C-alpha positions as CSV (number, residue, x, y, z in Angstrom):
1,M,-44.0,-80.0,-61.2
2,R,-44.8,-83.2,-63.2
3,D,-48.1,-85.0,-62.6
4,F,-48.0,-88.8,-62.6
5,G,-51.6,-89.4,-61.2
6,E,-51.3,-90.2,-57.4
7,F,-47.7,-88.9,-57.4
8,K,-46.3,-85.5,-58.3
9,L,-42.6,-84.9,-58.9
10,E,-40.1,-82.0,-58.9
11,I,-36.4,-82.3,-59.9
12,L,-33.5,-80.1,-59.1
13,P,-29.9,-81.1,-59.8
14,A,-27.8,-79.7,-56.9
15,G,-24.2,-79.5,-55.7
16,P,-20.9,-79.8,-57.4
17,L,-21.6,-83.2,-58.7
18,M,-25.1,-82.3,-59.8
19,T,-26.9,-84.8,-57.8
20,N,-30.6,-85.1,-58.7
21,T,-32.7,-83.9,-55.7
22,Y,-36.2,-85.1,-56.0
23,L,-39.4,-84.0,-54.3
24,L,-42.0,-86.6,-54.5
25,S,-45.5,-85.7,-53.3
26,S,-48.7,-87.5,-52.8
27,G,-51.8,-85.8,-51.4
28,K,-50.6,-83.3,-48.7
29,D,-47.3,-85.2,-48.0
30,S,-44.0,-85.0,-49.6
31,M,-40.6,-86.7,-49.3
32,L,-37.1,-85.6,-50.5
33,I,-34.9,-88.2,-52.3
34,D,-31.1,-87.4,-52.3
35,S,-29.3,-84.1,-52.1
36,G,-25.8,-83.2,-53.1
37,A,-25.6,-79.7,-51.5
38,G,-27.4,-76.5,-51.4
39,H,-30.1,-77.0,-48.8
40,L,-31.1,-73.3,-48.9
41,E,-31.6,-73.3,-52.6
42,I,-33.6,-76.5,-52.4
43,L,-35.8,-75.2,-49.6
44,D,-36.5,-72.1,-51.6
45,R,-36.9,-73.7,-55.1
46,F,-39.3,-76.4,-53.7
47,H,-41.0,-74.2,-51.0
48,L,-40.3,-77.0,-48.6
49,P,-41.6,-75.4,-45.3
50,E,-45.0,-75.5,-46.9
51,R,-44.8,-79.0,-48.3
52,N,-45.2,-81.2,-45.3
53,V,-41.9,-83.1,-45.9
54,K,-42.2,-86.4,-43.9
55,A,-38.9,-87.9,-44.8
56,F,-35.5,-87.4,-46.5
57,V,-34.6,-90.7,-48.1
58,M,-31.1,-91.3,-49.2
59,T,-30.5,-93.9,-51.9
60,H,-27.0,-94.5,-50.5
61,G,-24.4,-93.1,-48.2
62,H,-21.9,-91.4,-50.5
63,F,-21.3,-87.7,-49.7
64,D,-22.9,-86.3,-52.7
65,H,-26.3,-87.8,-51.8
66,I,-26.3,-87.2,-47.9
67,F,-24.7,-83.8,-47.7
68,D,-27.7,-81.8,-46.5
69,A,-29.4,-84.4,-44.3
70,M,-29.1,-82.7,-41.0
71,D,-29.9,-79.3,-42.3
72,F,-33.2,-80.7,-43.6
73,R,-33.9,-82.2,-40.4
74,K,-33.3,-79.1,-38.5
75,K,-35.3,-76.9,-40.9
76,L,-38.2,-79.4,-41.5
77,G,-38.3,-81.9,-38.7
78,C,-38.3,-84.8,-41.3
79,A,-37.2,-88.3,-40.5
80,L,-33.8,-89.4,-42.2
81,M,-33.9,-92.8,-43.9
82,I,-31.2,-94.8,-45.7
83,G,-30.7,-98.4,-46.7
84,N,-29.5,-100.9,-44.1
85,G,-25.7,-101.5,-44.5
86,D,-24.5,-98.0,-45.5
87,G,-23.3,-97.0,-42.1
88,E,-19.6,-97.7,-43.0
89,I,-19.7,-95.7,-46.2
90,M,-21.4,-92.9,-44.4
91,E,-18.4,-92.7,-42.0
92,W,-16.1,-92.5,-45.1
93,S,-18.3,-89.7,-46.5
94,Y,-17.8,-87.7,-43.4
95,S,-14.0,-88.1,-43.6
96,V,-13.7,-87.0,-47.2
97,S,-16.6,-84.3,-47.4
98,E,-14.2,-81.4,-46.7
99,R,-11.9,-82.4,-49.5
100,Y,-14.6,-82.8,-52.2
101,M,-17.4,-80.5,-51.0
102,G,-15.5,-77.7,-49.1
103,K,-17.4,-78.4,-45.9
104,T,-17.5,-81.2,-43.5
105,I,-20.8,-83.3,-43.2
106,E,-22.3,-83.2,-39.8
107,P,-22.8,-86.8,-38.6
108,I,-26.2,-87.9,-39.5
109,G,-28.7,-89.5,-36.9
110,I,-30.6,-92.0,-39.0
111,D,-34.2,-92.5,-37.9
112,R,-34.9,-95.6,-40.0
113,F,-32.8,-98.1,-41.8
114,L,-34.6,-99.4,-44.9
115,N,-34.7,-103.0,-46.1
116,E,-36.0,-105.1,-49.0
117,G,-39.8,-104.9,-49.0
118,D,-40.2,-101.9,-46.6
119,S,-42.8,-99.3,-47.4
120,I,-43.2,-95.6,-46.6
121,G,-46.6,-94.1,-46.5
122,L,-47.1,-90.9,-48.4
123,G,-50.4,-89.2,-48.4
124,N,-52.9,-92.1,-49.3
125,S,-50.1,-93.8,-51.3
126,V,-47.3,-96.2,-50.4
127,V,-43.6,-96.0,-51.7
128,R,-41.8,-99.3,-52.0
129,I,-38.2,-100.1,-51.2
130,I,-36.1,-102.7,-52.9
131,S,-32.5,-103.5,-51.9
132,L,-30.0,-102.9,-54.7
133,P,-26.5,-103.4,-53.3
134,G,-23.5,-103.1,-55.5
135,H,-22.7,-99.4,-55.8
136,T,-22.6,-99.5,-52.0
137,K,-23.7,-102.3,-49.6
138,G,-26.9,-100.5,-48.6
139,S,-28.0,-99.0,-51.9
140,I,-31.7,-99.0,-52.4
141,G,-34.3,-98.3,-55.1
142,I,-37.5,-96.5,-54.4
143,I,-40.7,-97.4,-56.4
144,A,-43.6,-95.0,-56.4
145,G,-46.2,-96.0,-58.8
146,P,-44.8,-95.7,-62.2
147,L,-41.6,-94.0,-60.9
148,F,-38.5,-95.8,-60.0
149,F,-35.6,-93.9,-58.3
150,T,-32.4,-95.8,-58.8
151,G,-29.8,-93.7,-57.0
152,D,-26.3,-94.5,-58.5
153,V,-27.1,-98.1,-59.4
154,L,-28.6,-97.5,-62.8
155,F,-28.1,-94.6,-65.1
156,K,-29.2,-94.0,-68.7
157,G,-26.8,-96.2,-70.7
158,T,-24.6,-97.2,-67.9
159,I,-24.4,-98.2,-64.1
160,G,-22.6,-96.9,-61.0
161,R,-19.1,-97.5,-60.0
162,T,-18.5,-100.3,-57.5
163,D,-14.9,-99.4,-56.2
164,I,-16.1,-97.1,-53.3
165,G,-17.9,-99.4,-50.8
166,G,-19.5,-101.6,-53.4
167,S,-19.1,-104.8,-55.2
168,M,-19.4,-105.9,-58.8
169,E,-20.6,-109.3,-57.8
170,E,-23.5,-107.6,-55.8
171,M,-24.2,-105.1,-58.7
172,E,-24.7,-108.0,-61.1
173,K,-27.3,-109.6,-58.7
174,S,-29.0,-106.2,-58.4
175,L,-29.0,-105.8,-62.2
176,R,-30.6,-109.2,-62.6
177,K,-33.3,-108.1,-60.1
178,L,-34.0,-105.1,-62.3
179,A,-34.8,-107.4,-65.2
180,G,-37.7,-108.7,-63.3
181,L,-39.4,-105.4,-62.8
182,D,-42.1,-103.7,-64.8
183,E,-40.4,-102.5,-68.1
184,N,-42.8,-99.5,-68.1
185,L,-41.2,-98.0,-65.0
186,L,-39.8,-94.5,-65.5
187,V,-36.3,-94.5,-64.2
188,F,-35.0,-91.4,-62.3
189,P,-31.3,-91.9,-61.4
190,G,-29.0,-90.0,-59.0
191,H,-27.3,-88.2,-61.7
192,G,-28.2,-87.3,-65.3
193,P,-31.3,-87.7,-67.4
194,E,-34.3,-89.9,-66.8
195,T,-34.9,-93.1,-68.9
196,T,-37.1,-96.1,-68.8
197,M,-36.6,-99.6,-67.6
198,K,-37.5,-100.9,-71.0
199,R,-34.8,-98.8,-72.7
200,E,-32.2,-99.9,-70.2
201,L,-33.0,-103.5,-70.4
202,E,-32.8,-103.3,-74.2
203,K,-29.9,-100.9,-74.8
204,N,-27.8,-100.5,-71.6
205,P,-24.9,-103.0,-72.1
206,F,-24.7,-103.9,-68.4
207,P,-28.2,-105.2,-67.6
208,K,-28.6,-106.4,-71.1
209,G,-25.4,-108.5,-70.9
210,L,-26.7,-110.4,-67.9
211,Q,-30.1,-111.4,-69.4
């Protein structure tokens, strides 16, 4: 567990595509961010039944980020949340999950669709949502104090693809939005290693090329 003051963070890459599953905690409350597969391993590794998990927030609707949603709801009773606009790509994910994951995703009952400027209470803290369409229509970023969860919009040194439910035009708008954020934010993407906003604005050719 890593301590960032009001927030604490645990990370577990999971599933065949090594999706970064995050457990973000503040006070006595926790929330999950994304999960590629392997809910039993995640439940055990994070000791989730003991962690008062209030929500499972999906940064977007591709199958490798929503796969365990209903399992978590059944085991933990947590609310399921995703960015507004990703209903269509979730339907696509249901249709291809057997091919790519070896198991069909159970249709997900979303409790809350998230929009730009929304917030989620966590302990005595607040997590902020920003809309980052481009990878998918409803892709979101999650800001928790100094931590920024970018899903598959921004990675270390590159960006996410736009050809499965996304748009390069929208992606460019989202990357320009990132340029206005605090450069000291620590970036935790949907796959791969963490980075910093400062590094990506200076060295990542995609956001750098739009400044």
